[in-house]
N, C-alpha and C positions, 0 to 999 in steps of 0.2 A: 601832666608831662608836660617837661618847656619844647616848647619850639618841636615838637615831635621827637627832642634827644634821646637819643639812648646809654647812658655811661655802662657798659665791657669796665663791672666792676675790678677785674682778677687781670686787663689790665691796669686798670687804674690803683691797684694794690704789687705792682711788681715795677710801675711808676711816685708813689709814695712819694721816695727822696726827694724828685726831682718834682712836682707839686708842690709840697711842701716848700723847695728852693724857691722857688715861681713866687706862694704864697710871699715869704718877706719881702719880698721887695717887689709887691706888687699888690698890699695893702689894704686898701682899697677896693678894689675888684675882687668882685660877691667869688665867691671861691667852682661853680657851677663854667662862670664865665672861664676860672684861669685852669678847668677841666679841660675844655673845646680847647683855650688855646694849647698847653701840650697837648693835644693829643693830633696839635697839625703837623 
């Protein structure tokens, strides 16, 4: 576990398109950082 991060996989599934687009524009960002960024 990374710094106590808990990933809600159901929410991640619902937001997969948003995450995909975010990652397209932030290719250098690690995946877990991107997940945290879109969760805010």
